[in-house]
N, CA, C and O atoms as CSV, one atom per row, in Angstrom:
chain,resi,resn,atom,element,x,y,z
A,1,UNK,N,N,0.787,-1.166,-0.006
A,1,UNK,CA,C,-0.118,0.080,-0.039
A,1,UNK,C,C,1.068,1.173,-0.025
A,1,UNK,O,O,2.167,1.157,0.530
A,2,UNK,N,N,0.333,2.279,-0.972
A,2,UNK,CA,C,1.135,3.512,-0.873
A,2,UNK,C,C,0.430,4.595,0.232
A,2,UNK,O,O,-0.773,4.820,0.361
A,3,UNK,N,N,1.610,5.222,1.023
A,3,UNK,CA,C,0.981,6.126,1.789
A,3,UNK,C,C,1.793,7.479,1.478
A,3,UNK,O,O,2.929,7.539,1.007
A,4,UNK,N,N,1.057,8.427,1.803
A,4,UNK,CA,C,1.783,9.958,1.567
A,4,UNK,C,C,1.848,10.234,2.911
A,4,UNK,O,O,0.835,10.158,3.607
A,5,UNK,N,N,3.097,10.598,3.434
A,5,UNK,CA,C,3.403,11.199,4.705
A,5,UNK,C,C,3.735,12.748,4.507
A,5,UNK,O,O,4.840,12.955,4.006
A,6,UNK,N,N,2.989,13.838,4.805
A,6,UNK,CA,C,3.239,14.852,4.726
A,6,UNK,C,C,3.539,15.823,5.961
A,6,UNK,O,O,2.712,15.928,6.867
A,7,UNK,N,N,4.677,16.489,5.974
A,7,UNK,CA,C,5.160,17.376,6.997
A,7,UNK,C,C,4.432,18.575,6.915
A,7,UNK,O,O,4.301,19.252,5.895
A,8,UNK,N,N,3.901,18.841,8.165
A,8,UNK,CA,C,3.146,20.220,8.446
A,8,UNK,C,C,4.042,21.340,8.336
A,8,UNK,O,O,5.223,21.246,8.673
A,9,UNK,N,N,3.563,22.337,7.903
A,9,UNK,CA,C,4.658,23.648,7.854
A,9,UNK,C,C,4.576,24.085,9.141
A,9,UNK,O,O,3.761,23.623,9.939
A,10,UNK,N,N,5.434,25.020,9.426
A,10,UNK,CA,C,5.685,26.018,10.666
A,10,UNK,C,C,5.873,27.219,10.261
A,10,UNK,O,O,5.785,27.532,9.074
A,11,UNK,N,N,6.171,28.084,11.262
A,11,UNK,CA,C,6.314,29.559,11.131
A,11,UNK,C,C,7.718,29.880,10.192
A,11,UNK,O,O,7.846,30.799,9.383
A,12,UNK,N,N,8.813,28.745,10.585
A,12,UNK,CA,C,10.174,29.058,10.130
A,12,UNK,C,C,9.921,28.591,8.631
A,12,UNK,O,O,10.334,29.330,7.737
A,13,UNK,N,N,9.298,27.465,8.317
A,13,UNK,CA,C,9.310,26.928,7.065
A,13,UNK,C,C,8.380,27.938,6.136
A,13,UNK,O,O,8.849,28.284,5.052
A,14,UNK,N,N,7.314,28.330,6.460
A,14,UNK,CA,C,6.475,29.457,6.093
A,14,UNK,C,C,7.338,30.837,5.809
A,14,UNK,O,O,7.053,31.538,4.838
A,15,UNK,N,N,8.279,31.143,6.602
A,15,UNK,CA,C,9.145,32.413,6.381
A,15,UNK,C,C,10.276,32.271,5.498
A,15,UNK,O,O,11.098,33.181,5.394
A,16,UNK,N,N,10.389,31.038,4.763
A,16,UNK,CA,C,11.375,30.600,3.825
A,16,UNK,C,C,12.666,30.076,4.371
A,16,UNK,O,O,13.653,29.882,3.661
A,17,UNK,N,N,12.619,29.838,5.750
A,17,UNK,CA,C,13.910,29.336,6.574
A,17,UNK,C,C,14.186,28.039,5.923
A,17,UNK,O,O,13.279,27.244,5.678
A,18,UNK,N,N,15.548,27.792,5.612
A,18,UNK,CA,C,15.940,26.547,5.126
A,18,UNK,C,C,16.528,25.649,6.581
A,18,UNK,O,O,16.824,26.149,7.666
A,19,UNK,N,N,16.570,24.370,6.237
A,19,UNK,CA,C,17.087,23.538,7.144
A,19,UNK,C,C,18.457,23.822,7.353
A,19,UNK,O,O,19.127,24.218,6.399
A,20,UNK,N,N,19.088,23.638,8.743
A,20,UNK,CA,C,20.630,23.597,8.937
A,20,UNK,C,C,21.120,22.539,8.607
A,20,UNK,O,O,20.508,21.488,8.416
A,21,UNK,N,N,22.510,22.766,8.493
A,21,UNK,CA,C,23.200,21.687,8.266
A,21,UNK,C,C,22.933,20.404,8.950
A,21,UNK,O,O,22.653,19.394,8.304
A,22,UNK,N,N,23.011,20.415,10.238
A,22,UNK,CA,C,22.678,19.228,11.171
A,22,UNK,C,C,21.194,18.716,10.723
A,22,UNK,O,O,20.988,17.503,10.694
A,23,UNK,N,N,20.261,19.546,10.406
A,23,UNK,CA,C,18.839,18.876,10.000
A,23,UNK,C,C,18.950,18.412,8.714
A,23,UNK,O,O,18.348,17.362,8.487
A,24,UNK,N,N,19.690,19.021,7.620
A,24,UNK,CA,C,19.834,18.249,6.343
A,24,UNK,C,C,20.561,16.777,6.508
A,24,UNK,O,O,20.217,15.802,5.840
A,25,UNK,N,N,21.487,16.758,7.371
A,25,UNK,CA,C,22.346,15.474,7.508
A,25,UNK,C,C,21.387,14.404,8.095
A,25,UNK,O,O,21.297,13.290,7.579
A,26,UNK,N,N,20.577,14.823,9.335
A,26,UNK,CA,C,19.614,13.901,9.879
A,26,UNK,C,C,18.422,13.447,8.615
A,26,UNK,O,O,18.045,12.312,8.326
A,27,UNK,N,N,18.081,14.527,8.119
A,27,UNK,CA,C,16.880,13.913,7.258
A,27,UNK,C,C,17.484,13.123,6.162
A,27,UNK,O,O,16.852,12.138,5.779
A,28,UNK,N,N,18.656,13.420,5.578
A,28,UNK,CA,C,19.418,12.521,4.567
A,28,UNK,C,C,19.551,11.074,4.964
A,28,UNK,O,O,19.268,10.065,4.318
A,29,UNK,N,N,20.095,11.219,6.295
A,29,UNK,CA,C,19.979,9.921,6.897
A,29,UNK,C,C,18.794,9.165,7.026
A,29,UNK,O,O,18.771,7.964,6.757
A,30,UNK,N,N,17.787,9.805,7.429
A,30,UNK,CA,C,16.301,9.275,7.166
A,30,UNK,C,C,16.010,8.831,6.094
A,30,UNK,O,O,15.557,7.686,6.070
A,31,UNK,N,N,16.145,9.472,5.011
A,31,UNK,CA,C,15.992,9.193,3.645
A,31,UNK,C,C,16.488,7.912,3.182
A,31,UNK,O,O,15.771,7.051,2.672
A,32,UNK,N,N,17.955,7.793,3.410
A,32,UNK,CA,C,18.630,7.018,3.148
A,32,UNK,C,C,18.228,5.577,4.020
A,32,UNK,O,O,18.586,4.506,3.530
A,33,UNK,N,N,17.600,5.587,5.109
A,33,UNK,CA,C,17.143,4.375,5.644
A,33,UNK,C,C,15.771,4.092,4.769
A,33,UNK,O,O,15.685,2.918,4.408
A,34,UNK,N,N,14.797,4.857,4.403
A,34,UNK,CA,C,13.745,4.596,3.813
A,34,UNK,C,C,13.998,3.828,2.392
A,34,UNK,O,O,13.379,2.821,2.050
A,35,UNK,N,N,14.993,4.462,1.638
A,35,UNK,CA,C,15.444,3.849,0.434
A,35,UNK,C,C,16.106,2.353,0.574
A,35,UNK,O,O,15.747,1.384,-0.094
A,36,UNK,N,N,17.095,2.348,1.526
A,36,UNK,CA,C,17.574,0.930,1.930
A,36,UNK,C,C,16.477,-0.014,2.226
A,36,UNK,O,O,16.553,-1.173,1.819
A,37,UNK,N,N,15.431,0.414,2.927
A,37,UNK,CA,C,14.311,-0.544,3.271
A,37,UNK,C,C,13.341,-0.919,2.036
A,37,UNK,O,O,12.484,-1.799,2.116
A,38,UNK,N,N,13.591,-0.117,0.849
A,38,UNK,CA,C,12.868,-0.416,-0.326
A,38,UNK,C,C,11.539,0.200,-0.369
A,38,UNK,O,O,10.704,-0.086,-1.227
A,39,UNK,N,N,11.344,1.115,0.645
A,39,UNK,CA,C,9.837,1.741,0.670
A,39,UNK,C,C,9.455,3.079,0.336
A,39,UNK,O,O,8.317,3.535,0.446
A,40,UNK,N,N,10.788,3.871,-0.208
A,40,UNK,CA,C,10.475,5.277,-0.585
A,40,UNK,C,C,10.494,5.255,-1.979
A,40,UNK,O,O,11.419,4.767,-2.628
A,41,UNK,N,N,9.272,5.888,-2.568
A,41,UNK,CA,C,8.877,6.072,-3.772
A,41,UNK,C,C,9.227,7.459,-4.329
A,41,UNK,O,O,9.513,7.675,-5.507
A,42,UNK,N,N,9.162,8.540,-3.171
A,42,UNK,CA,C,9.441,9.977,-3.823
A,42,UNK,C,C,9.392,10.649,-2.454
A,42,UNK,O,O,8.879,10.127,-1.464
A,43,UNK,N,N,10.044,12.004,-2.485
A,43,UNK,CA,C,9.831,12.788,-1.231
A,43,UNK,C,C,10.519,14.082,-1.678
A,43,UNK,O,O,11.301,14.030,-2.627
A,44,UNK,N,N,10.286,15.181,-1.084
A,44,UNK,CA,C,10.756,16.450,-1.366
A,44,UNK,C,C,10.477,17.625,-0.083
A,44,UNK,O,O,9.778,17.335,0.889
A,45,UNK,N,N,10.895,18.490,-0.187
A,45,UNK,CA,C,10.680,19.759,0.807
A,45,UNK,C,C,9.844,20.817,-0.319
A,45,UNK,O,O,10.069,20.745,-1.527
A,46,UNK,N,N,8.969,21.683,0.205
A,46,UNK,CA,C,8.332,22.343,-0.572
A,46,UNK,C,C,8.527,23.934,-0.194
A,46,UNK,O,O,8.566,24.212,1.005
A,47,UNK,N,N,8.641,24.902,-1.082
A,47,UNK,CA,C,8.855,26.363,-1.082
A,47,UNK,C,C,7.614,26.815,-0.299
A,47,UNK,O,O,6.521,26.251,-0.356
A,48,UNK,N,N,7.889,27.831,0.395
A,48,UNK,CA,C,6.744,28.363,1.262
A,48,UNK,C,C,5.626,28.795,0.418
A,48,UNK,O,O,5.799,29.019,-0.780
A,49,UNK,N,N,4.234,28.951,1.116
A,49,UNK,CA,C,3.166,29.267,0.408
A,49,UNK,C,C,3.174,30.692,-0.161
A,49,UNK,O,O,2.305,31.049,-0.955
A,50,UNK,N,N,4.102,31.457,0.225
A,50,UNK,CA,C,4.260,32.773,-0.448
A,50,UNK,C,C,4.621,32.743,-1.804
A,50,UNK,O,O,4.727,33.770,-2.474
A,51,UNK,N,N,4.824,31.562,-2.259
A,51,UNK,CA,C,5.472,31.322,-3.693
A,51,UNK,C,C,4.359,30.499,-4.212
A,51,UNK,O,O,4.599,30.047,-5.331
A,52,UNK,N,N,3.388,30.226,-3.794
A,52,UNK,CA,C,2.373,29.455,-4.214
A,52,UNK,C,C,0.944,29.993,-4.630
A,52,UNK,O,O,0.737,31.190,-4.431
A,53,UNK,N,N,0.088,29.338,-5.106
A,53,UNK,CA,C,-1.293,29.769,-5.384
A,53,UNK,C,C,-2.387,28.950,-5.059
A,53,UNK,O,O,-2.206,27.740,-5.190
A,54,UNK,N,N,-3.492,29.345,-4.662
A,54,UNK,CA,C,-4.780,28.200,-4.954
A,54,UNK,C,C,-5.821,28.773,-5.990
A,54,UNK,O,O,-6.188,29.910,-6.285
A,55,UNK,N,N,-6.095,27.682,-6.355
A,55,UNK,CA,C,-7.323,27.715,-7.373
A,55,UNK,C,C,-8.544,27.012,-6.635
A,55,UNK,O,O,-8.646,25.830,-6.304
A,56,UNK,N,N,-9.368,27.974,-6.479
A,56,UNK,CA,C,-10.708,27.598,-5.916
A,56,UNK,C,C,-11.934,27.675,-6.963
A,56,UNK,O,O,-12.068,28.640,-7.716
A,57,UNK,N,N,-12.767,26.639,-6.947
A,57,UNK,CA,C,-13.850,26.587,-8.096
A,57,UNK,C,C,-15.184,26.674,-7.218
A,57,UNK,O,O,-15.575,25.959,-6.295
A,58,UNK,N,N,-15.859,28.031,-7.951
A,58,UNK,CA,C,-17.397,28.365,-7.112
A,58,UNK,C,C,-18.230,27.308,-7.746
A,58,UNK,O,O,-17.920,26.400,-8.517
A,59,UNK,N,N,-19.589,27.726,-7.120
A,59,UNK,CA,C,-20.749,26.692,-7.582
A,59,UNK,C,C,-20.959,26.372,-8.981
A,59,UNK,O,O,-21.409,25.332,-9.464
A,60,UNK,N,N,-20.542,27.487,-9.584
A,60,UNK,CA,C,-20.557,27.338,-11.280
A,60,UNK,C,C,-19.576,26.475,-12.086
A,60,UNK,O,O,-19.730,26.047,-13.230
A,61,UNK,N,N,-18.213,26.255,-10.999
A,61,UNK,CA,C,-17.082,25.800,-11.539
A,61,UNK,C,C,-16.180,26.683,-12.115
A,61,UNK,O,O,-15.370,26.281,-12.949
A,62,UNK,N,N,-16.238,28.028,-11.706
A,62,UNK,CA,C,-15.531,29.112,-12.365
A,62,UNK,C,C,-14.228,29.040,-11.194
A,62,UNK,O,O,-14.451,29.001,-9.983
A,63,UNK,N,N,-12.889,29.031,-11.775
A,63,UNK,CA,C,-11.842,29.042,-10.949
A,63,UNK,C,C,-11.556,30.522,-10.564
A,63,UNK,O,O,-11.803,31.386,-11.405
A,64,UNK,N,N,-11.114,30.831,-9.500
A,64,UNK,CA,C,-10.538,31.800,-8.976
A,64,UNK,C,C,-9.081,31.520,-8.542
A,64,UNK,O,O,-8.811,30.422,-8.055
A,65,UNK,N,N,-8.247,32.350,-8.680
A,65,UNK,CA,C,-6.868,32.184,-8.219
A,65,UNK,C,C,-6.587,33.184,-7.023
A,65,UNK,O,O,-6.948,34.361,-7.018
A,66,UNK,N,N,-5.856,32.517,-5.963
A,66,UNK,CA,C,-5.458,33.380,-4.885
A,66,UNK,C,C,-3.997,33.143,-4.680
A,66,UNK,O,O,-3.582,32.007,-4.451
A,67,UNK,N,N,-3.178,34.213,-4.758
A,67,UNK,CA,C,-1.889,34.282,-4.485
A,67,UNK,C,C,-1.449,33.671,-2.970
A,67,UNK,O,O,-2.259,33.850,-2.061
A,68,UNK,N,N,-0.400,33.075,-2.722
A,68,UNK,CA,C,-0.019,32.707,-1.355
A,68,UNK,C,C,0.605,34.342,-0.976
A,68,UNK,O,O,0.667,35.157,-1.897
A,69,UNK,N,N,1.001,34.692,0.276
A,69,UNK,CA,C,1.045,33.464,1.221
A,69,UNK,C,C,-0.282,33.111,2.048
A,69,UNK,O,O,-1.139,33.978,2.219
A,70,UNK,N,N,-0.406,32.005,2.482
A,70,UNK,CA,C,-1.710,31.616,2.981
A,70,UNK,C,C,-1.456,31.688,4.619
A,70,UNK,O,O,-0.337,31.429,5.062
A,71,UNK,N,N,-2.400,32.002,5.374
A,71,UNK,CA,C,-2.556,31.906,6.855
A,71,UNK,C,C,-2.535,30.405,7.478
A,71,UNK,O,O,-2.725,29.358,6.860
A,72,UNK,N,N,-2.297,30.546,8.659
A,72,UNK,CA,C,-2.167,29.232,9.355
A,72,UNK,C,C,-1.226,28.253,8.988
A,72,UNK,O,O,-1.582,27.214,8.431
A,73,UNK,N,N,0.003,28.516,9.269
A,73,UNK,CA,C,1.252,27.794,8.838
A,73,UNK,C,C,0.776,26.311,9.241
A,73,UNK,O,O,0.846,25.474,8.342
A,74,UNK,N,N,0.355,25.945,10.349
A,74,UNK,CA,C,0.145,24.646,10.879
A,74,UNK,C,C,-0.628,23.928,9.823
A,74,UNK,O,O,-0.182,22.812,9.557
A,75,UNK,N,N,-1.442,24.224,9.312
A,75,UNK,CA,C,-2.507,23.796,8.081
A,75,UNK,C,C,-1.807,23.565,6.904
A,75,UNK,O,O,-2.362,22.789,6.126
A,76,UNK,N,N,-0.633,24.076,6.531
A,76,UNK,CA,C,0.024,23.877,5.238
A,76,UNK,C,C,0.990,22.786,5.331
A,76,UNK,O,O,1.372,22.317,6.403
A,77,UNK,N,N,1.404,22.364,4.086
A,77,UNK,CA,C,2.530,21.293,3.914
A,77,UNK,C,C,3.965,21.674,3.597
A,77,UNK,O,O,4.157,22.192,2.497
A,78,UNK,N,N,4.857,21.516,4.296
A,78,UNK,CA,C,6.146,21.719,4.029
A,78,UNK,C,C,6.973,20.915,3.151
A,78,UNK,O,O,7.886,21.357,2.453
A,79,UNK,N,N,6.555,19.560,3.238
A,79,UNK,CA,C,7.411,18.616,2.542
A,79,UNK,C,C,6.525,17.132,2.454
A,79,UNK,O,O,5.387,17.056,2.916
A,80,UNK,N,N,7.005,16.326,1.998
A,80,UNK,CA,C,6.432,14.951,1.692
A,80,UNK,C,C,7.396,13.758,1.782
A,80,UNK,O,O,8.621,13.878,1.780
A,81,UNK,N,N,6.796,12.716,1.852
A,81,UNK,CA,C,7.305,11.414,1.220
A,81,UNK,C,C,6.094,10.574,0.662
A,81,UNK,O,O,4.925,10.720,1.019
A,82,UNK,N,N,6.540,9.704,-0.235
A,82,UNK,CA,C,5.272,8.819,-0.845
A,82,UNK,C,C,6.043,7.582,-0.467
A,82,UNK,O,O,7.198,7.498,-0.885
A,83,UNK,N,N,5.549,6.613,0.270
A,83,UNK,CA,C,6.169,5.208,0.727
A,83,UNK,C,C,5.249,4.141,0.234
A,83,UNK,O,O,4.038,4.300,0.078
A,84,UNK,N,N,5.890,3.075,0.007
A,84,UNK,CA,C,5.090,1.688,-0.421
A,84,UNK,C,C,5.406,0.735,0.919
A,84,UNK,O,O,6.523,0.290,1.183
A,85,UNK,N,N,4.295,0.530,1.646
A,85,UNK,CA,C,4.589,-0.097,3.022
A,85,UNK,C,C,3.397,-1.259,2.986
A,85,UNK,O,O,2.615,-1.306,2.036
A,86,UNK,N,N,3.333,-2.059,3.940
A,86,UNK,CA,C,2.489,-3.438,4.044
A,86,UNK,C,C,1.204,-2.920,4.826
A,86,UNK,O,O,0.149,-3.549,4.752
A,87,UNK,N,N,1.313,-1.831,5.530
A,87,UNK,CA,C,0.102,-1.441,6.292
A,87,UNK,C,C,0.258,0.096,6.798
A,87,UNK,O,O,1.341,0.677,6.736
A,88,UNK,N,N,-0.965,0.721,7.323
A,88,UNK,CA,C,-0.795,1.777,7.864
A,88,UNK,C,C,0.022,1.981,9.197
A,88,UNK,O,O,0.409,3.062,9.641
A,89,UNK,N,N,0.236,0.557,9.825
A,89,UNK,CA,C,0.800,0.713,11.088
A,89,UNK,C,C,2.567,0.737,10.789
A,89,UNK,O,O,3.389,1.196,11.582
A,90,UNK,N,N,2.879,0.124,9.456
A,90,UNK,CA,C,4.211,0.273,9.081
A,90,UNK,C,C,4.467,1.760,8.666
A,90,UNK,O,O,5.556,2.261,8.945
A,91,UNK,N,N,3.439,2.542,7.963
A,91,UNK,CA,C,3.503,3.826,7.847
A,91,UNK,C,C,3.715,4.737,8.980
A,91,UNK,O,O,4.468,5.710,8.948
A,92,UNK,N,N,2.994,4.358,9.999
A,92,UNK,CA,C,3.183,5.024,11.123
A,92,UNK,C,C,4.751,4.882,11.828
A,92,UNK,O,O,5.460,5.698,12.417
A,93,UNK,N,N,4.914,3.560,11.498
A,93,UNK,CA,C,6.270,3.587,12.443
A,93,UNK,C,C,7.500,4.345,11.829
A,93,UNK,O,O,8.494,4.723,12.451
A,94,UNK,N,N,7.244,4.496,10.487
A,94,UNK,CA,C,8.165,5.234,9.635
A,94,UNK,C,C,7.994,6.730,9.933
A,94,UNK,O,O,8.962,7.491,9.926
A,95,UNK,N,N,6.860,7.098,10.169
A,95,UNK,CA,C,6.678,8.264,10.594
A,95,UNK,C,C,7.537,8.708,11.682
A,95,UNK,O,O,8.441,9.539,11.608
A,96,UNK,N,N,7.113,7.999,12.787
A,96,UNK,CA,C,7.446,7.989,14.047
A,96,UNK,C,C,9.361,8.194,14.119
A,96,UNK,O,O,9.920,8.786,15.042
A,97,UNK,N,N,9.963,7.669,13.142
A,97,UNK,CA,C,11.357,7.885,13.146
A,97,UNK,C,C,11.952,9.133,12.469
A,97,UNK,O,O,13.126,9.480,12.599
A,98,UNK,N,N,10.894,9.863,11.631
A,98,UNK,CA,C,11.369,11.174,10.983
A,98,UNK,C,C,12.003,12.152,12.201
A,98,UNK,O,O,11.535,12.294,13.331
A,99,UNK,N,N,13.103,12.730,11.684
A,99,UNK,CA,C,13.880,13.605,12.368
A,99,UNK,C,C,13.076,15.191,12.568
A,99,UNK,O,O,13.512,16.165,11.954
A,100,UNK,N,N,12.284,15.267,13.175
A,100,UNK,CA,C,11.489,16.537,12.690
A,100,UNK,C,C,11.609,17.398,13.814
A,100,UNK,O,O,11.362,18.586,13.607
A,101,UNK,N,N,11.997,16.986,15.177
A,101,UNK,CA,C,12.020,17.811,16.356
A,101,UNK,C,C,10.890,18.227,16.941
A,101,UNK,O,O,9.783,17.936,16.489
A,102,UNK,N,N,11.067,18.934,17.983
A,102,UNK,CA,C,10.020,19.392,18.850
A,102,UNK,C,C,8.762,20.235,18.032
A,102,UNK,O,O,9.070,21.123,17.238
A,103,UNK,N,N,7.722,19.984,18.215
A,103,UNK,CA,C,6.334,20.629,17.515
A,103,UNK,C,C,6.358,20.201,16.011
A,103,UNK,O,O,5.559,20.766,15.266
A,104,UNK,N,N,7.206,19.247,15.491
A,104,UNK,CA,C,7.177,18.741,14.262
A,104,UNK,C,C,5.968,17.716,14.120
A,104,UNK,O,O,5.634,17.013,15.073
A,105,UNK,N,N,5.289,17.658,12.812
A,105,UNK,CA,C,4.186,16.883,12.675
A,105,UNK,C,C,3.757,16.473,11.133
A,105,UNK,O,O,3.607,17.187,10.141
A,106,UNK,N,N,3.625,15.124,11.303
A,106,UNK,CA,C,3.471,14.454,9.999
A,106,UNK,C,C,2.114,14.012,9.866
A,106,UNK,O,O,1.581,13.623,10.905
A,107,UNK,N,N,1.371,13.985,8.697
A,107,UNK,CA,C,0.050,13.598,8.616
A,107,UNK,C,C,0.201,12.410,7.479
A,107,UNK,O,O,0.902,12.539,6.475
A,108,UNK,N,N,-0.566,11.239,7.798
A,108,UNK,CA,C,-0.373,10.057,6.930
A,108,UNK,C,C,-1.648,9.843,6.341
A,108,UNK,O,O,-2.683,9.859,7.007
A,109,UNK,N,N,-1.607,9.618,4.965
A,109,UNK,CA,C,-2.725,9.368,4.121
A,109,UNK,C,C,-2.392,8.305,3.347
A,109,UNK,O,O,-1.263,8.214,2.866
A,110,UNK,N,N,-3.546,7.186,3.100
A,110,UNK,CA,C,-3.359,6.358,2.181
A,110,UNK,C,C,-3.564,6.718,0.813
A,110,UNK,O,O,-4.527,7.426,0.517
A,111,UNK,N,N,-2.666,6.256,-0.157
A,111,UNK,CA,C,-2.790,6.677,-1.495
A,111,UNK,C,C,-3.959,5.750,-2.319
A,111,UNK,O,O,-3.732,4.544,-2.424
A,112,UNK,N,N,-5.030,6.229,-2.821
A,112,UNK,CA,C,-6.142,5.095,-3.341
A,112,UNK,C,C,-5.594,4.283,-4.417
A,112,UNK,O,O,-4.979,4.821,-5.338
A,113,UNK,N,N,-5.762,3.106,-4.368
A,113,UNK,CA,C,-5.500,2.192,-5.600
A,113,UNK,C,C,-6.814,2.147,-6.744
A,113,UNK,O,O,-7.875,2.724,-6.504
A,114,UNK,N,N,-6.595,1.450,-7.890
A,114,UNK,CA,C,-7.645,1.246,-8.729
A,114,UNK,C,C,-8.864,0.565,-8.106
A,114,UNK,O,O,-10.002,0.970,-8.343
A,115,UNK,N,N,-8.611,-0.475,-7.306
A,115,UNK,CA,C,-9.710,-1.067,-6.494
A,115,UNK,C,C,-10.544,-0.193,-5.857
A,115,UNK,O,O,-11.748,-0.432,-5.939
A,116,UNK,N,N,-10.204,0.716,-5.272
A,116,UNK,CA,C,-10.750,1.677,-4.433
A,116,UNK,C,C,-12.266,2.368,-5.198
A,116,UNK,O,O,-13.353,2.623,-4.680
A,117,UNK,N,N,-11.873,2.497,-6.364
A,117,UNK,CA,C,-12.937,3.110,-7.270
A,117,UNK,C,C,-14.029,2.351,-7.561
A,117,UNK,O,O,-15.133,2.895,-7.582
A,118,UNK,N,N,-13.905,1.094,-7.808
A,118,UNK,CA,C,-14.944,0.150,-8.022
A,118,UNK,C,C,-15.470,0.303,-9.435
A,118,UNK,O,O,-14.570,0.193,-10.268
A,119,UNK,N,N,-16.594,0.510,-9.907
A,119,UNK,CA,C,-17.245,0.197,-11.099
A,119,UNK,C,C,-17.000,1.796,-11.940
A,119,UNK,O,O,-16.991,1.997,-13.154
A,120,UNK,N,N,-16.841,2.663,-10.959
A,120,UNK,CA,C,-16.638,3.825,-11.405
A,120,UNK,C,C,-15.386,3.995,-12.571
A,120,UNK,O,O,-15.417,4.705,-13.576
A,121,UNK,N,N,-14.477,3.263,-12.182
A,121,UNK,CA,C,-13.313,2.994,-12.956
A,121,UNK,C,C,-13.393,2.063,-14.071
A,121,UNK,O,O,-13.026,0.889,-14.042
A,122,UNK,N,N,-13.935,2.719,-15.115
A,122,UNK,CA,C,-14.364,1.923,-16.417
A,122,UNK,C,C,-13.135,1.467,-17.218
A,122,UNK,O,O,-12.160,2.202,-17.065
A,123,UNK,N,N,-12.987,0.553,-17.933
A,123,UNK,CA,C,-11.932,0.051,-18.552
A,123,UNK,C,C,-11.348,1.238,-19.539
A,123,UNK,O,O,-10.131,1.271,-19.719
A,124,UNK,N,N,-12.138,2.148,-20.139
A,124,UNK,CA,C,-11.584,3.247,-20.744
A,124,UNK,C,C,-10.995,4.448,-19.917
A,124,UNK,O,O,-10.124,5.191,-20.369
A,125,UNK,N,N,-11.491,4.557,-18.796
A,125,UNK,CA,C,-10.612,5.558,-17.898
A,125,UNK,C,C,-9.530,4.667,-17.514
A,125,UNK,O,O,-8.439,5.212,-17.683
A,126,UNK,N,N,-9.457,3.524,-17.070
A,126,UNK,CA,C,-8.085,2.645,-16.699
A,126,UNK,C,C,-7.179,2.792,-17.911
A,126,UNK,O,O,-6.007,3.106,-17.704
A,127,UNK,N,N,-7.575,2.608,-19.073
A,127,UNK,CA,C,-6.426,2.671,-20.268
A,127,UNK,C,C,-6.001,3.932,-20.241
A,127,UNK,O,O,-4.783,4.109,-20.213
A,128,UNK,N,N,-6.858,5.035,-20.243
A,128,UNK,CA,C,-6.472,6.445,-20.446
A,128,UNK,C,C,-5.327,6.795,-18.964
A,128,UNK,O,O,-4.296,7.457,-19.083
A,129,UNK,N,N,-5.703,6.319,-17.931
A,129,UNK,CA,C,-4.861,6.242,-16.742
A,129,UNK,C,C,-3.618,5.995,-17.104
A,129,UNK,O,O,-2.671,6.778,-17.025
A,130,UNK,N,N,-3.610,4.672,-17.587
A,130,UNK,CA,C,-2.329,3.771,-17.789
A,130,UNK,C,C,-1.357,4.582,-18.755
A,130,UNK,O,O,-0.187,4.864,-18.499
A,131,UNK,N,N,-2.103,4.924,-19.985
A,131,UNK,CA,C,-1.354,5.937,-20.959
A,131,UNK,C,C,-0.618,6.999,-20.229
A,131,UNK,O,O,0.611,7.052,-20.261
A,132,UNK,N,N,-1.329,7.825,-19.587
A,132,UNK,CA,C,-1.002,8.936,-18.951
A,132,UNK,C,C,0.092,8.816,-18.154
A,132,UNK,O,O,0.983,9.656,-18.283
A,133,UNK,N,N,0.241,7.690,-17.126
A,133,UNK,CA,C,1.373,7.318,-16.277
A,133,UNK,C,C,2.682,6.787,-17.125
A,133,UNK,O,O,3.855,7.030,-16.840
A,134,UNK,N,N,2.263,6.101,-18.097
A,134,UNK,CA,C,3.406,5.409,-19.107
A,134,UNK,C,C,4.276,7.035,-19.483
A,134,UNK,O,O,5.476,7.283,-19.366
A,135,UNK,N,N,3.347,7.783,-19.872
A,135,UNK,CA,C,4.007,9.121,-20.686
A,135,UNK,C,C,4.773,9.993,-19.392
A,135,UNK,O,O,5.798,10.635,-19.620
A,136,UNK,N,N,4.248,9.947,-18.218
A,136,UNK,CA,C,4.829,10.568,-17.343
A,136,UNK,C,C,6.302,9.830,-16.955
A,136,UNK,O,O,7.362,10.406,-16.710
A,137,UNK,N,N,6.044,8.407,-16.976
A,137,UNK,CA,C,7.210,7.743,-16.299
A,137,UNK,C,C,8.429,7.842,-17.656
A,137,UNK,O,O,9.609,7.703,-17.334
A,138,UNK,N,N,8.122,8.059,-18.992
A,138,UNK,CA,C,9.002,8.264,-20.109
A,138,UNK,C,C,9.618,9.734,-19.764
A,138,UNK,O,O,10.834,9.909,-19.834
A,139,UNK,N,N,8.790,10.711,-19.414
A,139,UNK,CA,C,9.251,12.184,-19.444
A,139,UNK,C,C,10.212,12.140,-18.193
A,139,UNK,O,O,11.216,12.845,-18.282
A,140,UNK,N,N,10.026,11.362,-16.972
A,140,UNK,CA,C,10.959,11.633,-16.054
A,140,UNK,C,C,12.272,10.900,-16.394
A,140,UNK,O,O,13.375,11.354,-16.092
A,141,UNK,N,N,12.065,9.657,-17.085
A,141,UNK,CA,C,13.305,9.060,-17.645
A,141,UNK,C,C,14.217,10.028,-18.376
A,141,UNK,O,O,15.402,10.198,-18.091
A,142,UNK,N,N,13.560,10.643,-19.338
A,142,UNK,CA,C,14.335,11.549,-20.239
A,142,UNK,C,C,14.906,12.570,-19.401
A,142,UNK,O,O,15.991,13.016,-19.774
A,143,UNK,N,N,14.332,13.096,-18.201
A,143,UNK,CA,C,14.843,14.252,-17.398
A,143,UNK,C,C,15.903,13.965,-16.693
A,143,UNK,O,O,16.704,14.852,-16.395
A,144,UNK,N,N,16.113,12.392,-16.232
A,144,UNK,CA,C,17.274,11.888,-15.606
A,144,UNK,C,C,18.395,11.630,-16.586
A,144,UNK,O,O,19.392,11.168,-16.031
A,145,UNK,N,N,18.498,11.787,-17.782
A,145,UNK,CA,C,19.434,11.247,-18.515
A,145,UNK,C,C,20.369,12.408,-18.459
A,145,UNK,O,O,21.452,12.357,-19.041
C-alpha cells in the first residue's frame, strides 16, 4: 500500500527558512533508511506558500486564483514522502522515526488504488490512466538522462 506522509509547515518553513546543516544531515540519513528498506517512492521539501497559489472553484465551476502566502502555517504542507509499505501501522512506524524535532508533525494518508474506485473506473478510464502514467514515466526518465 502506498501512503503519503506530509510534513506540516511551521512559522520557520513559511518564512522561507531553510534547514540547518545538522537537520539536512539527519533528514538525509532518514531518507537513506527509507531507500535502503525499499519503501521510499518519492519525497521532497516544498517552498513556502508565499511562492504558491490556490485555485478555488465556485458553485458554477469557475476558477478563482488566490496568490500566497496563506495563513495558518500549521495547516500547510512543508514537505512529503510517498512510501510503499504493507500497512498503516508500518507507515506510522516510519513517520515516528522522522527527525522533525519538537513541534514537528506528519500527517499520513493512504493513496487510493484502482480497486478503491470500483465500477466508476471503467476500462476506458483505466486505459487512459495507464497511458498518462506511461507518458509521465517516460518524461521522468528523459529528465534523468
